[in-house]
N, C-alpha and C positions, 0 to 999 in steps of 0.2 A: 419444341418450344417457343412461344412468342416472347420477343422483347418489348416492352414499352419504353418510351423516353418521354419524361416529365418535361413540360414547358410551362413558362410563365406567359401571361397575357403580354402581347407586345408591347414594349415600352414600359413595363412595371418598374423594373429595377434598372432601366438604361437611363433614366433622366440625367443631363447633363446641365451645366451652369457655367454661362459663358461671362466672362469679365466686361466692364463698361468697354465701350468701343473706342477706337483711336480718336483723339480729338476731343471726346467727352470727359468731364470730370472723373477722375478714377483711371481714366484710360491712358496709354502714352501718349506724350504730348508732341509738339511738333518738332521739337530738336533733338538732335543726337546728343549723346552725352559722353564727356571726358572726365578723366579722374587725375588731379595732381595731388601730390602730396609731398609732406616734409616732415622732419622729425621737431617736436616739440622743443624750443630752445630753452624754456625754462626747465622742462623735466625731460632729459633725452631719454632717460631709461626709467622704468618701474617694474617692480617683481620680475627683474630678470630679463625682459623685453624692452625693444624700442616703442617709444609712444610716438606713433606716426599719425600725424593729423591729415585727413583726406578732404580735399575738396572736390565735390561733384558738381560740374558746370556745364551749361549748354553749349555746344559748338566746340570747336577746337581750341580756342583761346579763351581766356577768362575776359569777360565784360564786367569791370568791377561797378559798373552802373545798375547792374540787375539787382533786384532785392536779395537780401540774405537771409537764409534759415539756418539755425543753430540747431543741432541735434544731440541729445544726451541720452546715451544707450543705457540697458539694463545692467544690473550687476554680474559680471562673470569673471573668471580668473582664467589666467593670470592677468590679462588686461582686455578692454573692449576692443572689438574686430568689427570693421565698417561692412565687412562680407555679410555679417549676421542681419544686417539691415539694408542689403544692396538693393533691393527691389524697390523699397520705399525711397531710399535716397536717388536713385535712379528716375523714378518717377518724378519727384519734385523738380530736379534737374531739367528733365525733359520739358517742362512747363515754363523753363525761362528763368529759374532761379539758380543763386549760387548756394550751396546746401553744404555746411562745414561739419564733418564729424570729427570729435575730438576724445581720443580714448582715455580712460582713467583705469588705476588698476582695483582688482578684485583682493582676494585673500583676506586674513585676519589681522594683519599687523597694520598697515596704514590707518592712520586717523581720517574721520570723515571730512575734515577740514583739508587735509591732502589730497583726497580724491576730488573735491569740489575745486581747488586750486588747478589740479592737473587739468580738469576738464575745462575751465574758464579761460586758463591761459592759453589753451590749444585754440579756443574762439579768438580770443585776443592776437595772437601772433598770425592766424590766417587774415584777420582783418588788416594788420601791418603788412604782411608780405605781399598781399594781393590788393591792397587799397581798397577792400569791399565796402559796400554801400551800408551805412549804419544808421541811415535816415529812415529806411523801411525793412524792419527787421520781424522775423518769426522765429520761434523757440518751440521746438518739440521735443518730447521725451517719453521714455517707455520705463515703466516698472521703477527701479531704483532712480533713474535718469528724471523720470516724470515726478518723483518726489523732489527732485534738487529744483525743479523749474521756478517756483515762487522767489527761491532765494536767488537764482540765476539772473532772473529779472529784476531783482532788487539790485543786484551787483552790476548787471551790464546797462540797465536803463535808469536805475535811480542814484546811481553813483556812490553805492554803499560798498565800501572797503570790506573783503573777506579777511580772514587772517593773515593772509601773506601779501595781498595785492590791491591797489587802488581800484575803485569802480569807475564806470563810464556812464555817459547820457545818451545812450543809443536810442533809436525808435521814436525820433521827434515827430515824423511824419506819419508812419503807421507802424502796428506792430500786433502780434497775435501770439497765443500760447494754445499749444494742442498737447495735452497730456492723455497718456495711454497707461491704463491700470497703474496708477501711481503707488510707489512705495511711502515710505516715512517721509515727510516733509522736512528733511535735514537741511541746514545752511553750511555755510562756509566759514563760521566763525566770524570773528570782528563784529561788523554792523549788520552782517547779514542773518538770516533765519526768521521763522515766522511762529517761534515758541514763546515769545514774549508777551503776546496779546491773543485773544482770540480772533480779533478782526484782522484780515490779511490785506495790507494796505498796497495795491499795486497801481501802476499809472492808469488815468482816466481812459485813455486811448485804445487801451488793451483789448482785443478781441478774445474770447476763451471758450474752447472746447475742452470739457472733462469728459474721458470716455472709458468705460468700464467693459468687461467681457463677461457674459452671464455663465458661460462655462469654466471660468476661472473661481473654482471653489474651493482652492486649497492655498494659493501663493498669494496674491494681493486682495486684502480684503477692501471692498467697494467703498466701505466708510471712510477709508482715507480720502477717497476721490470726493465723497459726498460733504465731509468736513471742508476741505479747502474751498468747494463749490460754493456753499452757503457762505462762507466768511469773507470771501473776495469782495473788495469794494467795487468790483465791475458791476455795472447796470446788468438787469436781467435781460434788456435788449440786446446787449452785447456778449452773452454766453449762453451756454446750452450743455446740458448734462445728456449724455448719450449712452445707451446700453446696446450693445451688439449681441444677438441671440444666433446660436446654431440651427442648422437646418439639416434633417436627415432625409429628406425626400427623394435625393438621387444619389449619384454615384460620381466622385467620393462625396460622402458626407462632409459637411462644412461644420467645423467645430469652432466655437469661439471661446477658446481656450486663452490662458496667459500670454502664450508664445504666438497669436496670430499675426502681431507685427513683424516677425521675423521671417528671414529667408532661409533657404536651406534645402538639402535634398529630401528631408523628411516632412517637410512642409506640404500639406496636401490641400489646405482650405484658401488656396490663392485666389479664387473668385470673390469668396466672402472678404478677404483682406482687400482686395482692389475696390469693391462696393463699399465696405464698411469704414475703410481707414484712407485709402488713396484718394477716393472721391470726395470725402469730407473735409481732409487736409488741404487738397487741391481748391477746392470752392473757398475754405475759408482764407486762404492765400490771395486768390483772385480778388474776392470781394475786399479784403483787407487792404492790398496793395494797389488795386486800381479802380475799386468801387464796383466792379462788374455786377450789374443789376441781376444778371442770371444766375450767379453765386449765391448771392444772400440766401434765398429761399433753401438753398441745399445746406449752406452752412450755419445759419442762425435763423431758420424758417419757423420756429415754434410749433414743429410737428406737422407742417403741411406735407401733402403726398411727396413733393419732391425731395423732401429731406429723409423721410421715412422709407423711402422705395429702395430695396436692396438688391432689385434686378429679379429675374424669373427663372424656373426650370425650362428646360427645352419643350416640356409639355404645357407651357403657359403659366403654371402655377407659380404665383409670387413666393419669393423667398421671405422667411419670417421677417417682418419689417423693424427698422431699428426702432428702439425705444428712447422717445425723446420727451424731456420734462425740464422745468425749471424748480421742481419741487421734489427731488429724489428721497424715497424713504429708505431707511436703513433695512427695515423688515421685509423689503422685496428682494433681497439677497440672501444667499447662504450663510449660515451664522458661522461657518469655518470646522475646524480650526485652519487658520492661514498661517503661513510661513512669515508674513508681515501682518499681524492683526493689530485692529484698531486700539484695543483694550491692553495692548503689551505695554511694559515699561520701557522698552526701546522706543516707543513712540513719542517724539517730543512735543506732541499736542495731546497726549492722552488725558491730561488734567482738565482740559476743557469739556464742556459739555457737548455733547453731540447733537447738533441742531436738526430738527427733521420737520418739513413743513413750512408753510407761510406762516407770518403773524395772524394772531387770533383776537377778537375783541371777546374778552371772557365775561366782562360785566357792563352793564349799564344802569346808571342811577339818575333819574329824573328829578327835579326840583328847583323851583324858584326861576322858571323860565331857561334851565340849563340842563344840559345833559352830561353827564362825567362817565367817560368810556375807559375801561381798564384794558390795555392791549399787552398782550405778553407774546413770547416768540421772537422779540426782536434782537437785532444783532447791535452791539455798541458801535457808533461810527458810520452805520448805514443810513441811507436816505430813503424816505419813505414818503407816501402821499396819502392823506385821508380825505375820501371823498364823503359827500352829503347828498341826499337826495330825498324827495319826497315820493318819489316813484321808481321802480325797479327797472322800467325801460332802459336799455343801454345807452340811449342817445341821451338821457336825462342828466346823468351822473356828471359831476362838475368837479375839476381838480381844485377845491377849495383852499388845501392847505398841505404844504410840505413840511416836514421836519426830519431831523436828524438824531437817530436813538442815542442816548447817552446811558441806557441800561436795557437790561433784557425786558422789563415790564416797566410801563408808563402810564399816567393818567392823561388824557386829554380832555379838554372843557370845550364845549359846544353851546352855542345860544340855539334855543330850539326856534322854528319858523312858526308860521300861524297854521301851516298844514296839518291835518287831522292825523298824519303818520309821518315817521322819520326813519330814514334808513342811513347806515354808515358802513363804509369798508375801508380797509387798509390795504394799499398796494404798494407792491415793490416796483420802483421805475425800471 
């Protein structure tokens, strides 16, 4: 009897995927990392557990002059655990930043406002205990914590009190927000929260990345991130909407699911996590805090190759690139059902229209030397530019008029030129 052994072509199933190199955005930074911790003095315990605030910092002693990044974790019971995000927190600290992790409780009994205050008083206490830099700040969050971020920024940067605690005016020099697969945009009561108006008013110096994971088809509805992204008062030049895609070309397959930001023994998509998350938040921090010119194309590059590149498999085949847009479409993502669904009554912003796409000129009426343009898809309180040209060449357009929308549909009046034809377009700055 003859035995035959089947074999695959060399390398067919053996492709590997390396993370970014040391010193590159997304790779380990130049600093060793230490962790200090203390008990939240406002809420020593919650859900039967000690609320231990952790400070990940470069070197052996805390340098309070370093920029500070505050991290809001996802929902978990009994309380949040820094180890669940240990790789991300360590990566950020290795770049030279002080990173504060403040747990809040899960379960079914505590109020949303109580969770919010547990989170933010942990941030506040870390600032007080270590004298941390509050002029240069970043706010990052995942899932439930990502949903908290707009209200956290209202509280910590805009001086808005929550139900229990007065706010602050941090971030005077530089600030960013990095939100991953956010849940509902809950607030902390008091003056915080973004359910009162469709427009989400945030500081003008804030740089923003909203990021969703394409393989997350059952937990966090991407429409929640889309809603916040469109309605932020942040200029398009200061914000980006990113979609991470999985790739199964090699081993292990890289899965862009809801838990991609998490650490743990069961997490196998570690290289995708480094390229898709660590790289982009590292670059956003470097550009925001120091104006690093090499970081801006990766963080806020409007889809240039440096921003979309997610590394390559060992056979040199590029990994599926990052999706980058300023006009995310709800129809591009799975319809669910999701644990946190846009249309659910629990969503504090479900009563607002879900915006999709840029503003549009829907009608033009010509008469008496004038043109009346009806523009739809506007966001109340947002700034727009109307450009006019007799030529479609890109260099001919002029920034002829800026306006702030006061409703979703407006009529604009223009004088006609002597040109044989006229073109108009509406841009979001």
